[in-house]
N, C-alpha and C positions, 0 to 999 in steps of 0.2 A: 458457058458457065464454068466457073472455077470450082475445083474440088480440093478439099483439104482433109487429111486424116488426123484426128486428135485423140490421144488417150487421156483418161481422167483418173485421178487418184483422190478419193474422198474419204475423210475421216468422219464416219457416220455418227460418232459420239458428239460431234460439234453441231449436229442438226438441231435447230430449235423445233421440237416436235409440235409445239403449239401452232406453228405456221403450216403444218401439213393440212391438206384439205381433201375431202372425199369428192371424187368425180364419178362419172358413170361406170368406169371400168377399173377403179382402184383408188388408192390413196396417193396423192401427188405432193411433190416438193417443187417449188419454183426456185430456180438457181440461175445465176448469171456467170458467164465465163468471159474473162478478160484475156485476150491472146495477143502477144506481140511476136509475130513470126520472124522479126529481124533480130531479136535478142533472146538469149537464154540466161538463166540464173546459174548459180554455182552447182545446182543439181541437174542441170540440163533441161529445166522446165521453161516453157514459153509463156506461162501465165498462171492465173489462179481462178478458183471457183468460189463464188460467194452465194450465200443464201439470200434470195430476193425478199426484201422487206419493203416497208413504206418509202415514199418519195424522199423524205428528209432523214431517214435512218440509215445506218451503216450495218449491213448484214455480216454475219459470221463468215470468216474465211474457212471454207470446208476442205479445201485441198488445192491441188495443182493440176496443170494440164501440160501436155507435151505434144507438139506437132511432130508426127512421125512420117507424114507423107503429104506431098502436094502434087498436083498435075502440072505445075510450072506456069500456070495461068492466073496467078493471084491478082485480083483487081481490088484496089483500095475502095472501101465503101465510104459514103458521106456519113458524118456524125449525125445520129438520130437523137434529137433533144427531147423527143416525146417519151414519157414515162408510162409504161403499161400499168393499168390498175389491177389489183388482185382480182382473180376470177371469182372467188367466193370468200365469205367470212370463214375464218379458221373454225374447225370443229374438233371436238374431242375425238381422239383416235385410240382404239384399243391396240396398244403396242406390246401386249404381253407375249406375243409370239415372235417379236423381233429380237435379234441377237444383241442389241445395244440398248 
């Protein structure tokens, strides 16, 4: 099994709070990370993080990711055309204690 280390930088002000949902152990955000281990942008990033939304919608870009370590055994995965459905309908979240 291949391993990869990725650091994330997320601008929390760009999170659409209406898409946060309550789970058994907390409030959750579904996000997707797009990583290209073969290329870096002008800031040394390998990809971006987007907020996961509906199938035909484009989610907010929340930030960037940077590959900082691999074990040298990277295996290319097949493209998965299946789109995961949301786990639950969005619920109102009390965000008064959050710093954003």
